[in-house]
C-alpha positions as CSV (number, residue, x, y, z in Angstrom):
1,X,-23.9,-41.8,-8.1
2,X,-23.8,-41.8,-11.8
3,X,-22.9,-45.2,-13.3
4,X,-20.0,-43.6,-15.2
5,X,-18.4,-42.9,-11.9
6,X,-19.0,-46.2,-10.2
7,X,-15.8,-48.1,-9.5
8,X,-15.4,-51.3,-11.6
9,X,-13.4,-54.4,-10.5
10,X,-11.6,-56.3,-13.2
11,X,-9.9,-59.4,-11.7
12,X,-7.8,-58.0,-8.9
13,X,-7.7,-54.4,-10.2
14,X,-10.2,-51.7,-9.3
15,X,-10.7,-48.6,-11.4
16,X,-12.2,-45.6,-9.7
17,X,-14.6,-45.1,-12.6
18,X,-15.6,-46.4,-16.0
19,X,-13.8,-43.9,-18.1
20,X,-10.8,-45.1,-20.1
21,X,-8.2,-43.2,-22.2
22,X,-7.9,-45.1,-25.5
23,X,-4.3,-45.9,-26.8
24,X,-3.3,-42.9,-29.0
25,X,0.0,-43.1,-30.8
26,X,2.2,-40.1,-30.3
27,X,5.0,-40.9,-32.8
28,X,7.5,-39.3,-30.4
29,X,9.8,-42.1,-29.1
30,X,13.3,-42.6,-30.1
31,X,14.3,-46.2,-30.8
32,X,11.0,-47.2,-29.1
33,X,12.0,-45.6,-25.7
34,X,9.5,-43.5,-23.8
35,X,10.5,-39.9,-22.8
36,X,9.2,-36.8,-21.1
37,X,6.5,-36.3,-23.8
38,X,4.9,-39.6,-22.9
39,X,5.1,-38.8,-19.2
40,X,3.2,-35.5,-19.6
41,X,0.8,-36.9,-22.2
42,X,-0.3,-39.8,-20.1
43,X,0.1,-38.2,-16.8
44,X,-2.3,-35.4,-17.5
45,X,-5.2,-37.8,-18.1
46,X,-4.4,-39.4,-14.7
47,X,-4.5,-35.9,-13.2
48,X,-7.8,-35.4,-15.1
49,X,-9.6,-38.0,-13.2
50,X,-10.0,-41.0,-15.5
51,X,-10.2,-44.6,-14.3
52,X,-7.7,-46.3,-16.7
53,X,-5.1,-44.8,-18.9
54,X,-3.8,-46.8,-21.8
55,X,-0.4,-46.1,-23.3
56,X,-0.3,-46.1,-27.1
57,X,0.2,-49.2,-29.3
58,X,3.6,-50.5,-28.2
59,X,5.6,-52.7,-30.6
60,X,6.6,-56.2,-29.4
61,X,9.5,-56.2,-31.9
62,X,11.3,-53.4,-33.7
63,X,9.8,-54.2,-37.1
64,X,6.3,-54.1,-35.6
65,X,6.3,-50.4,-35.2
66,X,4.0,-48.3,-37.3
67,X,6.5,-45.5,-37.6
68,X,10.0,-44.7,-36.3
69,X,8.4,-42.8,-33.5
70,X,6.4,-45.6,-31.9
71,X,7.0,-47.0,-28.5
72,X,8.5,-50.4,-28.0
73,X,8.6,-53.1,-25.5
74,X,11.1,-55.6,-26.9
75,X,13.8,-55.1,-24.3
76,X,14.1,-54.5,-20.6
77,X,15.4,-51.0,-21.3
78,X,12.1,-50.1,-22.8
79,X,10.3,-51.4,-19.7
80,X,12.6,-49.4,-17.5
81,X,11.8,-46.2,-19.3
82,X,8.1,-46.7,-18.8
83,X,8.3,-47.1,-15.0
84,X,8.1,-43.3,-14.2
85,X,5.0,-43.0,-16.3
86,X,3.4,-45.9,-14.4
87,X,4.4,-44.6,-11.0
88,X,3.0,-41.1,-11.7
89,X,-0.4,-42.5,-12.9
90,X,-0.7,-44.7,-9.9
91,X,0.1,-41.8,-7.6
92,X,-2.8,-39.9,-9.2
93,X,-5.2,-42.7,-8.6
94,X,-5.5,-44.0,-12.2
95,X,-4.9,-47.6,-13.4
96,X,-1.9,-47.6,-15.7
97,X,-2.5,-49.8,-18.8
98,X,-0.7,-50.5,-22.1
99,X,-1.6,-51.8,-25.5
100,X,0.9,-54.2,-27.2
101,X,0.8,-55.0,-30.9
102,X,2.5,-55.4,-34.3
103,X,1.7,-53.2,-37.3
104,X,2.1,-56.0,-39.9
105,X,1.8,-54.6,-43.4
106,X,1.1,-51.2,-42.0
107,X,4.6,-51.0,-40.4
108,X,7.3,-48.8,-41.6
109,X,5.0,-45.8,-42.4
110,X,5.6,-42.1,-42.3
111,X,4.5,-40.2,-39.2
112,X,1.0,-38.6,-39.7
113,X,2.3,-35.1,-39.9
114,X,4.7,-36.2,-42.7
115,X,1.9,-37.8,-44.7
116,X,0.6,-40.9,-42.9
117,X,1.5,-43.1,-45.8
118,X,4.4,-44.9,-47.3
119,X,7.8,-43.4,-46.5
120,X,9.0,-41.0,-49.1
121,X,12.2,-39.2,-50.1
122,X,11.7,-36.5,-47.4
123,X,11.4,-39.1,-44.8
124,X,14.5,-40.8,-45.9
125,X,16.4,-37.5,-45.7
126,X,15.2,-37.2,-42.1
127,X,16.7,-40.6,-41.4
128,X,13.4,-42.5,-41.4
129,X,14.4,-45.4,-43.6
130,X,12.1,-48.3,-44.3
131,X,12.5,-51.8,-43.0
132,X,11.2,-55.2,-44.2
133,X,7.6,-55.9,-43.2
134,X,5.4,-59.0,-42.8
135,X,1.8,-59.9,-43.3
136,X,-0.3,-63.1,-43.6
137,X,-0.1,-62.8,-47.4
138,X,2.3,-60.9,-49.7
139,X,-0.1,-58.1,-50.5
140,X,0.5,-54.5,-49.8
141,X,-2.0,-52.1,-48.1
142,X,-2.4,-50.3,-51.4
143,X,-0.5,-49.0,-54.5
144,X,2.8,-47.5,-53.5
145,X,3.0,-49.2,-50.2
146,X,5.7,-51.7,-49.2
147,X,5.3,-55.3,-50.2
148,X,5.2,-57.5,-47.1
149,X,6.7,-61.0,-46.8
150,X,4.2,-63.7,-46.0
151,X,5.0,-65.0,-42.4
152,X,6.0,-68.6,-42.1
153,X,4.6,-70.8,-39.3
154,X,7.9,-70.5,-37.5
155,X,7.9,-66.8,-37.7
156,X,4.3,-66.7,-36.3
157,X,5.5,-68.9,-33.4
158,X,8.4,-66.5,-32.7
159,X,6.0,-63.5,-32.8
160,X,3.7,-65.2,-30.3
161,X,6.6,-65.5,-28.0
162,X,7.4,-61.9,-28.5
163,X,3.9,-60.9,-27.5
164,X,4.3,-63.0,-24.3
165,X,7.7,-61.5,-23.5
166,X,6.4,-58.0,-23.9
167,X,3.5,-58.8,-21.5
168,X,6.1,-59.9,-19.0
169,X,8.0,-56.6,-19.3
170,X,4.7,-54.7,-19.0
171,X,4.1,-56.5,-15.8
172,X,7.6,-55.7,-14.5
173,X,7.1,-52.1,-15.4
174,X,4.1,-52.0,-13.1
175,X,1.2,-51.8,-15.6
176,X,-2.0,-53.1,-14.1
177,X,-4.0,-53.7,-17.3
178,X,-2.9,-54.9,-20.7
179,X,-4.5,-54.8,-24.2
180,X,-3.6,-56.9,-27.3
181,X,-4.2,-54.8,-30.5
182,X,-6.1,-56.9,-32.9
183,X,-7.8,-54.1,-34.9
184,X,-7.4,-51.5,-37.6
185,X,-5.7,-53.5,-40.2
186,X,-2.5,-54.2,-38.2
187,X,-1.0,-57.6,-38.1
188,X,-3.5,-59.6,-36.0
189,X,-6.5,-57.9,-37.8
190,X,-5.0,-58.7,-41.2
191,X,-4.9,-62.3,-40.3
192,X,-8.5,-62.2,-39.2
193,X,-9.9,-60.6,-42.4
194,X,-10.5,-62.6,-45.6
195,X,-9.7,-59.4,-47.4
196,X,-6.0,-59.6,-46.4
197,X,-5.5,-63.2,-45.4
198,X,-5.3,-65.5,-48.5
199,X,-3.3,-68.3,-46.9
200,X,-4.0,-71.9,-47.5
201,X,-2.3,-73.3,-44.4
202,X,-3.5,-73.6,-40.7
203,X,-3.4,-69.8,-40.3
204,X,-5.8,-69.0,-43.2
205,X,-8.8,-70.4,-45.1
206,X,-11.9,-70.6,-42.9
207,X,-12.7,-68.4,-39.9
208,X,-11.1,-70.8,-37.4
209,X,-7.8,-70.7,-39.3
210,X,-7.8,-66.9,-39.7
211,X,-8.5,-66.6,-35.9
212,X,-5.7,-68.9,-34.9
213,X,-3.0,-66.3,-34.5
214,X,-5.2,-64.1,-32.4
215,X,-6.1,-67.0,-30.1
216,X,-2.5,-68.2,-29.8
217,X,-1.3,-64.8,-28.9
218,X,-4.1,-64.3,-26.4
219,X,-3.3,-67.7,-24.7
220,X,0.4,-67.0,-24.7
221,X,0.0,-63.6,-23.2
222,X,-2.5,-64.8,-20.6
223,X,0.0,-67.4,-19.4
224,X,2.6,-64.7,-18.7
225,X,0.3,-61.8,-17.7
226,X,-0.6,-62.3,-14.0
227,X,-4.0,-63.8,-13.2
228,X,-4.8,-60.9,-10.9
229,X,-4.6,-58.4,-13.8
230,X,-7.2,-57.9,-16.6
231,X,-6.5,-58.6,-20.2
232,X,-8.2,-56.5,-22.9
233,X,-8.4,-57.3,-26.6
234,X,-9.2,-54.6,-29.2
235,X,-11.0,-55.7,-32.3
236,X,-12.3,-54.1,-35.4
237,X,-15.9,-55.4,-35.0
238,X,-16.3,-54.9,-38.7
239,X,-13.2,-54.3,-40.8
240,X,-14.8,-51.8,-43.2
241,X,-14.5,-53.8,-46.5
242,X,-17.1,-55.7,-48.6
243,X,-16.8,-59.4,-47.9
244,X,-14.6,-58.7,-44.9
245,X,-14.7,-59.4,-41.2
246,X,-18.3,-59.2,-39.8
247,X,-20.0,-58.6,-36.5
248,X,-20.9,-62.3,-36.5
249,X,-17.2,-63.2,-36.8
250,X,-16.5,-60.8,-33.9
251,X,-19.0,-62.6,-31.7
252,X,-17.3,-66.0,-32.5
253,X,-13.9,-64.5,-31.8
254,X,-15.1,-63.0,-28.4
255,X,-16.3,-66.3,-27.3
256,X,-13.0,-68.0,-28.0
257,X,-11.1,-65.1,-26.4
258,X,-13.2,-65.5,-23.3
259,X,-12.2,-69.1,-23.1
260,X,-8.5,-68.1,-23.2
261,X,-8.7,-65.6,-20.3
262,X,-9.5,-62.3,-22.0
263,X,-11.7,-60.1,-19.8
264,X,-12.7,-57.1,-21.9
265,X,-13.3,-56.6,-25.7
266,X,-12.5,-53.2,-26.9
267,X,-15.0,-52.7,-29.8
268,X,-13.7,-50.5,-32.5
269,X,-14.0,-50.9,-36.3
270,X,-12.4,-50.3,-39.7
271,X,-8.9,-49.9,-40.9
272,X,-8.3,-53.0,-43.0
273,X,-6.9,-50.7,-45.7
274,X,-6.0,-47.0,-45.5
275,X,-5.9,-45.1,-42.3
276,X,-6.2,-46.9,-39.0
277,X,-10.0,-46.4,-38.6
278,X,-11.1,-46.0,-42.2
279,X,-14.4,-47.8,-42.5
280,X,-17.6,-47.8,-44.6
281,X,-19.6,-47.1,-41.5
282,X,-21.1,-43.6,-41.1
283,X,-19.5,-41.8,-38.3
284,X,-21.9,-40.2,-35.9
285,X,-21.9,-39.9,-32.1
286,X,-21.7,-43.3,-30.5
287,X,-21.6,-45.1,-34.0
288,X,-19.8,-48.1,-32.6
289,X,-21.8,-48.6,-29.4
290,X,-24.0,-51.1,-31.0
291,X,-21.0,-53.3,-31.6
292,X,-20.1,-53.2,-27.8
293,X,-23.8,-53.9,-27.0
294,X,-24.0,-57.0,-29.2
295,X,-20.7,-58.5,-28.1
296,X,-21.5,-58.0,-24.5
297,X,-24.9,-59.5,-24.9
298,X,-23.8,-62.5,-27.0
299,X,-20.4,-63.4,-25.6
300,X,-20.9,-62.5,-21.9
301,X,-17.6,-60.6,-21.9
302,X,-17.3,-57.1,-20.5
303,X,-17.1,-54.6,-23.4
304,X,-15.6,-51.2,-23.9
305,X,-17.4,-48.7,-26.1
306,X,-15.4,-46.2,-28.2
307,X,-16.0,-43.8,-31.0
308,X,-17.4,-40.2,-30.9
309,X,-18.5,-40.4,-27.3
310,X,-18.5,-36.7,-26.7
311,X,-19.7,-35.9,-23.2
312,X,-20.7,-37.3,-19.8
313,X,-24.4,-37.6,-20.3
314,X,-23.9,-39.5,-23.6
315,X,-21.5,-41.9,-21.8
316,X,-23.8,-42.4,-18.9
317,X,-26.7,-43.2,-21.2
318,X,-24.6,-46.0,-22.8
319,X,-23.9,-47.5,-19.4
320,X,-27.4,-47.1,-18.1
321,X,-28.7,-49.0,-21.3
322,X,-26.3,-51.8,-20.5
323,X,-24.6,-51.5,-23.8
324,X,-21.0,-51.5,-22.4
325,X,-19.1,-51.7,-19.1
326,X,-16.4,-49.2,-19.9
327,X,-16.3,-45.9,-22.0
328,X,-13.1,-45.2,-23.9
329,X,-12.3,-41.6,-24.8
330,X,-9.7,-40.6,-27.4
331,X,-9.5,-37.4,-29.2
332,X,-12.1,-35.7,-27.0
333,X,-9.6,-36.2,-24.2
334,X,-6.8,-34.5,-26.3
335,X,-9.2,-31.6,-26.7
336,X,-10.1,-31.6,-23.0
337,X,-7.7,-33.5,-20.7
338,X,-10.2,-32.9,-17.8
339,X,-13.0,-34.5,-19.8
340,X,-13.7,-36.9,-16.9
341,X,-14.0,-34.1,-14.4
342,X,-16.2,-32.0,-16.6
343,X,-18.4,-35.1,-17.1
344,X,-18.6,-35.4,-13.4
345,X,-19.7,-31.8,-13.1
346,X,-22.4,-32.3,-15.9
347,X,-23.7,-35.3,-14.0
348,X,-23.8,-33.8,-10.6
349,X,-21.0,-36.0,-9.2
350,X,-18.4,-34.7,-6.9
351,X,-19.6,-31.2,-6.0
352,X,-17.3,-28.5,-4.8
353,X,-14.5,-29.8,-7.0
354,X,-14.1,-32.7,-4.6
355,X,-12.9,-35.0,-7.4
356,X,-10.2,-32.6,-8.7
357,X,-6.6,-33.0,-7.5
358,X,-6.2,-30.8,-4.4
359,X,-3.6,-28.7,-6.2
360,X,-6.3,-27.5,-8.5
361,X,-9.5,-28.1,-6.6
362,X,-8.9,-25.6,-3.8
363,X,-8.2,-22.9,-6.3
364,X,-11.3,-23.6,-8.3
365,X,-13.5,-23.9,-5.2
366,X,-12.2,-20.5,-4.0
367,X,-13.0,-19.0,-7.4
368,X,-16.5,-20.5,-7.5
369,X,-17.3,-19.0,-4.1
370,X,-16.5,-15.5,-5.4
371,X,-17.8,-15.8,-8.9
372,X,-21.4,-15.8,-10.1
373,X,-21.5,-18.6,-12.6
């Protein structure tokens, strides 16, 4: 058995393999409510054989959305709309998971296919009007972007409660794994980085102050999120800016997150300014794997590798080297929703289409028997 297809136990949850679908925003919700698009989008990955399927970054408050099309989890109605997605994924053998977050100074943006930047006149004509945004300091992402308001200590405490409440709703909806979004220049990441956090109170200054909101959110969520379910935390291991957040900072954060009940660190990078994953790191296959390897080695936490992992043999090599515990696939899965099953074929796992859903497998086995490949 290839290691990629070994089950993994995270607290009281067992995933059938080590393949995870990364959260990928679809910008297709209305007022934060999930719909048929999200059911089909997430459901096809469960059918495609992955172990864990993460729903996209889901806002804990309305003003925490990146765009008007983002999912939300700030009311029970939002949780109710997610239940059919959860039920379908479970029926297909996948672990349903969700990422919760707040976009901070990157909130109130245009959808990517409308520019992926500040809202313009065309967006306003479509009804996508801006809302007030918040950040650690009153500094915009860049020229032409909305000016955020610096959060007060009271507002930070209120937001921490909103994260915890969203975790409770995720549990009620039936999700079995939860991730806190602390990467890519969104709110928590912007507190972590000295590039965007210029506060002089207890939530700024040195690394301990800048980490404070991340640790308070993790502790509050862990209190609500059941002890039997794993908690993930996504970080930008380096934030992609000179003098910004570093790998050494990420190791320190991982150790503190571990003490607060986080089980897995999801090791991404970049995004402190510009697009979500903009970074000064050269992008090549597996370019972020060294981050997962170092955090795993120095924190003792399980890690998830992500970023240009293109096929099964590459993913298997990462696991065999001990560089990560889980493999996250994003855009490759959009290109090939059956990535996991094709990886199994490449690795010689599950012959005769035994891992495929029976609705597909019996057809494919029949074709293979009559076709010279």
